[in-house]
N, C-alpha and C positions, 0 to 999 in steps of 0.2 A: 504494500500500500504506500503510495507516494505521500510526501509531506502535504501537498495541496489537498489531497483527498482526506487525509487525517484532520487537517484544519477545518475543512467543510463539515466533517462529522462532528467536531467539537462545537462548531457554530450551531448546528442543528440541536445538539444536546443542550446547549445553553437556552435555546428557545423553549424546549420542553420543560426544563427546570424552572424557567420563569413562569410558565403557565401553572405548573404544579405548586409553586410557592405562593403565587398571588391568588389563585382561585380556590386552593384548598380542597376540602371535601366536595365530591361531585364534579371535579374538574374534567373527568373523562366522559361526562354526560352532556357536554356542550358541543354544538356543531362546529364552532371555530377550533376548539381543541382537537376534534376529530380530523378537521382539515389539515391542521399542522402535523398531526401524527401521520396522515396519509402522505404528506410531503416528505416526511422522514423516511418512509418506506420506499417511495419512488426515487427520491433524490439523495438518499443516504444509505440505506441498507442495500439496495440493489447495486449501486456503484461499488460498494465494498466487496460484495460477493463477486461481481464481475471482474474485480481486480485480480482474482485468482485465475491463472491461465486455463485451468481445467474447466472452469465455469464460463469464463469470458469467450472462449472459442465458439460457443454455441449462439452468441448474441448476433443476430442478423442486422440489428440497427446500427452497430458501430463499424460496419464494413466501410473501409475507405476513410475513416476518421481517426486521426492520431490520438493516442491516449492523453497526451498533454492538453489538448483542447477540451476533451471531455472532462478532465479534472478541473480545468479552469471554469468551465460552465457549471460544474457542480458547486464550486466555491461561490460563484456569483449568485446562483439560485439559492444556496443556503443563506447567504447574506440577505437576499431579498426576503426570504421567509422569516428571518430574524427581525428585520425591519417591520414586516407585517405583524409579527407577534407583539413587538414593543408598542406599535401604534394601536393595536387592538387593546392592550392593557391600559393605555392612556385613557380609554373611554370608561374605565372603572366598571367593567362588566360584573364584578363580584357583588356590586351593590344593587343590582337590578333584579335578582332572583327572588320571587315570592313563593311562599309555601302554598301548596294546593289547598283550597277551601272545600269543605264538604259539599257546598252547593256546586262547585266546579265539577267535582267527580260525579255527582248525580246528573248534571247536565250532559257530561260526556257519555255516561252510560245510557242516557235516554236518547241521545241523538245518533251516536255511532253504534248502530245495531249490527252485530256481526252477521246476522242472517241476511240483512239487506246488502251489506258489503260483499258477502260471499256470493250472493245472487248476481250482483253487478260484475263480480270478477269472473264468474263461470264462463260467459261467452268469450271473454278475452283470453281465458286459458285454452278454450277449445280452438280458437284461432291460432294461438301460439303453437299448440301441439300439431296443428295442421301445416305449420310452416308459413302461416300468413299473419302472424301476430308479432309479439315481442321477440326480438332477435331473428325474425324471419326476413328474407330478402324483400318481400313485398312491403314491409313496414318502412324500409329506408329508401325505397325507390322514389324518384321524383313523381309527383302526382299520385301518390299512393291512395288507395281507397280508404274510406272513413274507418272501417273496422280495424285494419292493421294499424292505422295511425292512433286510434284509441287504445289499442292493446299496447302499443309502444309507449304511450304516454302514461297510462293508468295502471297497468298490470302489476308492477312492482309495488306501487304506492297502496293500491287497494288490498293487496295481499297482506301487507304489514298492518294496515288499519283493521282488517278483519281479525287477524290473530290477536291484536291488542284488545279489541272490543270483547272477544271471546274470553280472554283471561280476566279482563276487568269485571265482567258479569259473573263468571263462574268461579273465580277465585284463583289464588296463586298455584294451586295444585295442577292447574291446566297449563301452566307455562311451558313445560317440556313437551307435552303432546301437541300444543299449538305450534311451537317452534319446529318440531319434527315434521308436521304436516306442511307448514310453510316452506321449510327448507327443501323437502322432496319436490313439491310442486314447482318451486322456482328452479331447482336443479334440472328439472325436465326441460326447461327452456334453453339450457346449455351454456349459461354464463355464470361465472363464479362470483363476480362482484355483487350482484343483487342478493345472493345467498348471505354473504357477509353483511351487506348493508341492512337488509331487513332484520337479521338477527340483532344487530346493534340498535336499530330503530325500536324493535319490540322491547328491549331492555330499557332504553332511554325513556320511552313513553310510559312504561310501567313505573319507573322510578319517579317520573314527573308527576304521576297521578297518586303517589304515595304507596305503591305496591312493589317496592324494589325486590327482585328475586334474591334468594338466599345465596350464600357462597357456594353451597353444594350444587344448587341449580345452575349457577353461573359456570362452574367448572364442567358440569355435564353439557351445558349449552355450547361451550367452547369445543369440547370433544366432538359433539354432534356436527357442528358447523365445519370443523376441520375435516371430518370424514366425508361430508357431502362435497366439499371443495375438492378433495382428493379424488373422489369418484368422478367428478366432472373432468378433472385433469386426465384420469385414466381413459375415459371415453375419447377425449380430444386427441390423446396420444395414439390411440388405436384407429380411430375413424375420422379424425379431423372434425370439421364443422358440417359435413354433408348430412348427418342425421338430423340436424336442427333446421335445415333449410328446405325440408320436404315434409309431406304429409305422412309422418311416421307414426303418429298417435302416441298417447300417453303410455300405453303398455310397453311398446317397443323402447321408448325412451327410459322407462324405469328399469327394464331388463338390461339395457346397455349400461345404466348406472351401476347396477349390481355387478355386472361383468367388469366394469372399470375399477370398482373398489376391490374386487377379489383378485384382480391381476396386478395390483400394486406391489405384491410381495416379491415378484420376480426381479431380477437384475436387468437393468437396461443394457441393450447391446452396445458394443463399443462404438458404433456409428450413430448412436442415439443419445440425446441428453437425458440425464437423470432428472428427478423431480426438483432438486435444488437449482439446477441449471435452467430448467423450464421456467421456474418461478422468477429467478433473477432476470432472465431475458424478457419475460412477459411484463415485468415491472420497471424496465429501463426507461426512466424519465429524463435522462441527461444527454442521450446521444443526439437528440434533435438540436438542442442548443449548442452542443459541441461541434456539430457539423456546420452550423451557421458561423460560429467563431472562426473555424478553420477557413471557410470561404471568405470571410471578411479579411482575415490575415493575408489571403492570397490576392486581395485587391477588389473583391466584389463589394460594391457600395450597399449600404443598408436601405431598407424600404422606408417610405414616408410614414411618419408617425400618425398621419391622418387615417391610416388603416386601422388603428386601434379603436377609435369610436365607431368607424364604419362597420367593423366586425360585429358590433353589438346589435346591428340592425337585423341580424339573423333571428333575434328573439321576437321580432314582430310577426304575429300570426299571418299565415298565408291568406286567410279570409279577409284580412284588412289590407293586405298588400299582395294581390295575385301575381304581380310581376316578379316577386321574390323567388319563385320556383325557377324561373328561367335564368335568373341572375345569381343563383345560390353559389355557383363556383366563384363568382367575383367577390362574395362576402366571406370566403373561407381563407383566413390568414395562413393556415398551415399549408394549404395548397399553393398559395402565392409564395410563401417562403421556400417551399420545396422546389418549385420551379426556378425562382430567381437565384437561389444559392446553389443550384445544381445538386441537391440531395437525392439519394436514391428513392425510388417510388415504392415506399413501404408504409405500413400503417404506424407511423411514429406516435409516441405518447408524450406530447410536449408538456403536459401538466400546467397548472396555474402559473408556476414560477417561470417556465421557459416558453410559454405560448407566444409571447411578443418579442422574443429575443432578436428577431430580424427587423423589428420596427423601432426598437428603443435601444440606445446605447446602455451599457450596464449601469451607470449612475442613475439614468432616468428610469430604467427598469426597476431598480431598487426603490426609487421614490414612488413609482406607480404602485408597487406592492404595499408600500407604507400607507398610501391613500386607501387602498382596498382594505387594509387592516382597520383603519378608522371606520369606514363604512360598515364593515362586518361587525365591529363592536357595537355601533349604534343600532344596527338591525337586530342583533342578538338581545340587547337590552329591552327593546320593544317586544321581542318574541317571548321572552321569559318573564314578562311582567305579570302574567296570570296563567292559569292552567285551563282555560276555556277550551271547548271542543275545537273551535276554529284555529286557535293558536297551537293546539296539539297536532292538528293536521299540518300546519305550517312547520312545526318542529320536525315532524316525520320527513317532510320534504327537504328541510334544511340539512338533516343528517344524510339523506340520500345524495343531495347535491354535494356535500362536503366530501363524501367518499367517491364521487365521480371526478376527483381531482385530475385524473389523467386527461379529461376532455378539455380542460382550459376554461376560461371565464365564459365565452359565448355558449359552449356546450352545457355548462353547469346552469346558466341562466335559462337557456331554452328548455331544459328539463324541468325547471321550476314553474313554468307557465301552468302546467296541469295542476300543480299543487295549489297555486293561487286560485284557480277556477274552482277546485273542490272546496277550498276553505271558504270561499264566498258562498257556495251552495250550503255548506254547513252553517255558516253564520245566518243565512236567511231562514234555514230550518229552525234554528234556535229562536229567532225572533217570532216565527210563526207559532211555535210551541208556547212561548211566553204569552202571546195574545190569547191563545186558546185557554191557557190556565187562568188568565185574568178574567176572561168571560165566564168561566165556570165558577169563579168565586163571587161574581156579581149577584145581588138578590134578583129574584124574578120580577118582571115588569108588573107594576101596579101594587107592589108591596113595599113596606118599609122594613129596615133592619130591625129584628127583634119582635116584629108584630106578625100575627098570622095572616096568611094570604086570604083576601076576601073571597067568600064563596059566591058563585053566580047563582041567580035564581033559576 
């Protein structure tokens, strides 16, 4: 491990220690903390693992990029996330958390009915297992049908909310069964990140509602989630993604997960990466920025900073801006950076810290991340002000968004649109129920409080 890489790791450790010191108990249940920890995985743990030749040789993202530029990018991105953390802590987020009130929990239990949420999630799951929903090719194609778009936007969120509502209504003994069902149904979609994200969402929401799982339950949940993630990895190693892009059905997908988990005990062939190398390569969040630094060192000029605010236009819904679909490539900063800096055409994971490396010089990139830290702190303060049903929906979406770190800012915000829409619907449902309860408490027409209702002749 080089000195630069070791320094970057120490910088990231400093950011984590600051969060732990300032936020104290419950620091792991905050969206911004989870985002910083995700950056440590993508921009800290992965580079360290890839520094070992036996692991790094399997990383396709670093082909053609000198190690020195990757190390330099890692240090810059670590400094940026430290600036993000310091700016976030300047907003005093520890002062904004309120304890859940009995009325809040009753409201959440009354509005978020797991049966209705499961019913809404069922058609999205069917579309997904037919290859036309979440993680399917139809969901990401330009001009995709409404069904695949809805599945892509709401499947993961509704699954987490349904599990949370079930445990909230039935009691903490349902935590592990709900988590197991949620994990298996999500694993059948073929992606590992949603399995991890929804497990964390379930724990965070229960803790926010005053029903924190016990230590034994948390350890069992960690083991269950790890086994599910390994099963997906086993399937992907044997079959790639082909199973998930076709109408294979739930049964075939569950059978493949069982085979993937049972086949993990074997030793990987000499021409195949092991599980550690697969994970490190899959989480490489520094190769993209390293390639840009190398191209700039060779004389390639940077892109205009105007591309930063322009990239956020991708969050405008297509219904409000129909021309966005035709111009979606022009709003993609990663595609522009890949073409202009001559990077290889692979699915890079730029992450929040490295997404705009081609648009902003490193001092401005760090300053930009500091501004994002301030905005994140203010947003989290507003979010944790109460434990109402709408705010819990937003909290679930914020956790999912934080763990989508690899997508960068536009992708994270675009995924949050569905969360806002659902939170508005929940807020309206709460207002409707309040009106109904108020009407039920009013005395009948023609009578006065405490007096018998007049009898008609």
